[in-house]
N, C-alpha and C positions, 0 to 999 in steps of 0.2 A: 545170281540171278541165272535163270536158264529160259534161253528164247527158240521156240520152236523155229527153224528153216526147212524153206523148201527151194530148190531149185528147179526151174521149167522152162521147157524150149517153148519159145512162143512165135507163133505163125510158122510152124513146124507138124509134118505130121511122121516122122520119125526121130531118133536123136541125132545129136551134133549139126544140125539144123537150125534156122530159126535164129531168135535172139532168144540168148539166155539171162533170166531175170531170177534175183532172189525175192523171196515173199518172207516175212517175218509177221505174221499175227501176234498182235499185243493185247494185254488185258488193260492197258492204260499206257496215254504217252508218256515216253520217256526223255530225259533230255535231249535237247539239238544235237550237242557235242558227241552224245554215244551214237543217237542215230548215225551220225555223219561219218564216227569214227567205226561202226561197223559196215557201212556201205563201203569204205575206202579198203578195209579187210577184205570183204568179199572182193572186190576189184571185178565186179559187173558193169554193164551200164548202167542198170539201174537197180537198186536195191527198194523195193515196196513194203510198206509197213500199213497197216491198218487197225482200225479199232471200232469192235461194234459196239452201237449207241442209236436208241431210239427207232429201231428197226431198219436202219442202213449202215454202212459201214463208212467212218473216217478213212482217206486215204491218202498216204504221203507218198514220194518220190524222191530218190536221192541216188546221184552219179556218185562217182570216188570224191569226187571234190566239191558239191554244191546239191541244193535240193530245187528240183525244179517246177514248172507249173503246171506240166501235163505229159503225160508219158503214155502211148498204147500198150507195147509189148508187157509192160510190168503189171498195167490194167488187167490184161486178158490173162496173162499168168496167175494174178491174184483171184480172180474169178474161177480158173482152174483148180486152185487150192480149196476154195469155199465149196465148190460143186464135188468135187474128187475125194477131200480129204476130212474136208471139217462138216458134211452133213447138210449143205444149203439142198433145200427142195425146191421153192421158188422157181420157175423159170426164167426170172428176171431179178437181177441184182442191182441196189443203186448203191452209188459212192458219193460221198461229200467230197468235194477235192477243192483246191485253189483254183479250179477252172470251173466250178459249181458242180451240180449234180449231173454225174454220168452213170448209164447203165448197160450192163451187158446182159444180154440174153442169150440162153441157150437153146439153140436151133438143130435139134439131133446132133452130129457130132463137130458141130461149128458153135465157137463163141462169137456172139456180134456186138460192136462197140457201139455206143452211141456218143459220137463228139461233135463237139462247135465246128464248123466250116470257116475256114479262113482264106476267102480268094485272094490272092497275091495280084498285088498291084505292078504296073511297071516301074522301074526303078535303073537309073544308071550304075553301073558295076564300077563298085570301088578299086582303087589299083591292085591292093591286098587280094581280092578276090580274083582278078583276072591272073595276077600272079602266082597264086598259090595253087588253083586249078593248073595253069602251063596250058591250056588251052582256049578258044575264045567262043564263046556259046552263041548259038543263033539269037537269045535273048536272055534278060534278065528280070527278075520280078522280086517283090518282096511281100512276106506277112511277118509272121515272127523269125522266120530263117529267110535268108537269100534262096531264091529258085533260079537255077540256072538252065536253059533249055539248050538241049544238043541235037543233032540232027538226026543221028542214027543210033542205036543202041551199042553199036563197036566201041563209037568215040567215048561214052559213058563209061564202058567195061575196062577201055584203054588208059583211063586218067591214072596218073600218080601224082597224087597230092603233094605240093610242099605243106606240110601240117604247120610249120612255125610260121608262115605267111597267111595260113587261113585263119590262124590264131588272132592274128591284127583285125579281122572281120569283124566290126560291130554288130554282131546277132547272135541268138542261141546256137544256130548252126547252117550247115550251107548243104543243100538238094540239089542234085544234079539229076538229070530225067530227058526222057527221048523217047521216042514212038519202040515200042517192043516188037520182036519179027514172031511171036508167037502168044503174045499177051497184049492188051492194049497200053500198056506203058511199062517203063521199068525205070529206077533210081538208084542213087546210092547217096549216102547221108554221113556227113563229116560234121563233128564237131569238138575240136581240140580245145576251146577255150571251157568246155565242160569235162574236161580229162576224158575225152573218147575219140580217137583218131577217127575212125570209122565203125558208125553202129550197124550191126547186122542187118537187123530189119526194125524199121521206124514206125509206128502206127499214127504218131501224132504229126509227123510229116506229111501224112495222108491227109490232114484237114487243109493242106494248101494243094496238095497235088491233084486231089480229085475234082475241087471245084474248075482248077484250071482244065483238067484233060476233059470233063464233063462239057466245058464249055466251047473245045477244041474239036471234039469228035463227034458232039451234038447228040449225045445220049448220058444217060444218068447210071448207069449198071457198068460198073466198068472191071477187068481182072489186072491185075498190079503183079509186078516181081519186083524186088528189091537187091539187085545182083550184087551183093556182097561176096566175100568167100564163102561163107554159110550159107547165104541166099535164104529166100523166104515168100512164100504165097499170100496174096493178100485180096479177098473179094468186096468191092466196094461198091457204094452208093452215095450219090447225093439226093438228101431228102431236104429242100428249102435251106434252110440256114444250119443244118445238120450233115454229119457225115457217117454213115455206117461202114466200120470196116470189121468185117469178119474172117478168122483163120482158126486153127486148129492148136493145142497143144500137146506135149508128151512131158513128163516127168523124167527128172534126170537123178534128183537126190533128195533125201528127207535126213536132217538131222536136228542137232541142238547147238546152241552159240552159249559157251561158257562164258557169263561176265563175271569178273571178280570185284570182288566188294571195294578196292580201291579204284576201280574206275568209274563206278556209279559214285560215290562219294566225290571224287575230283570232276563230274561233271553237272554235279546238283546248282550251280550258279546260273547255268542256261537253262530252264526249263521250257518244254515243248510246249506249243499252243497248238491245238486243233486246226483243221483247215477251216472250219467255222470261224473261231475267232480271229484268225489270219486274214479273212474277208472283211470280218468287220474293221479290223484295226486300220484298213487300207481305203475305208470310205470318208 
C-alpha cells in the first residue's frame, strides 16, 4: 500500500519555524495499530489522517505514542494540504473529530481554526508540577492541561523543565505562560506523557490560554507567540464558547509512505473506527 505524505510547518511564515505536522490523506480508515506505527515512524509531535465522507473530512491525530482528542497545528496543516495540494475550493472546510465538528476558514493568507473554549479554573499545583518546572508560578489553573502563569516572559523562556517529573503530572500537558514584551502573551507547552517533551506551537493549548488572557486583559482579540526554539505566531479571538486561532503554514516535503503487506496483515486485528463511531461508543 502507498499512502501520500505531506509535511507542513504550521503557525509559520517561513520554513524551519512553527510546528511541523505530517498529514496523510486516506481513502478509508486503516487499523489503529498501523496509524500509530506510522506516527511513531514519522516521529513528529502529530501525524494527522483524514478520510472524506459526506461533504466533510473525518480527522484524527496521533502523537508518536497515542491518539489525542484535539490538535490545532495538525488541523491547520491538514487544511493547508486540502487547499494547496488537493484542490479544495470552498473557503470553509469542516472536519468531524473526537472533539466534534471543527472548521477552518481561509482568509487571504491566514487559516482560521474554530475550536472549543476551555476556560481554566484555579487548582492547587501538584508537587510533581512544581518540581518539574523548577520555578514557582504566580498561579496555577486547570482545563485539559495545567496552566502555570508567571510574571514575565523571561521567566518562561528561562525554564529548563525536568521532564521525568512532569511526566508524573496527571494531565495531557503543562502550559506555561506570561505577559509578552511585544505580544499580548507568550507560552510554552510540555507533554512528556504524550511522547513530546516540548511542543513547538500548540493550537489546542490556546483553547485555555485565550479565555484566560481575554478575561485578564479585558479584550477578546489577542496576539500570541509560543516561545519554543522554533517559535510560532498566533492571532486569537474569544467568540463566546469558541476560540478562533489563526496562523500561516508553509510546506516542507511531499512523499509516499510504502506500507509492506506483512505490516497490513499484522495489524488487521485492530480495525479503526471513524471519529463519529468513537463519539457514539462513549455515549
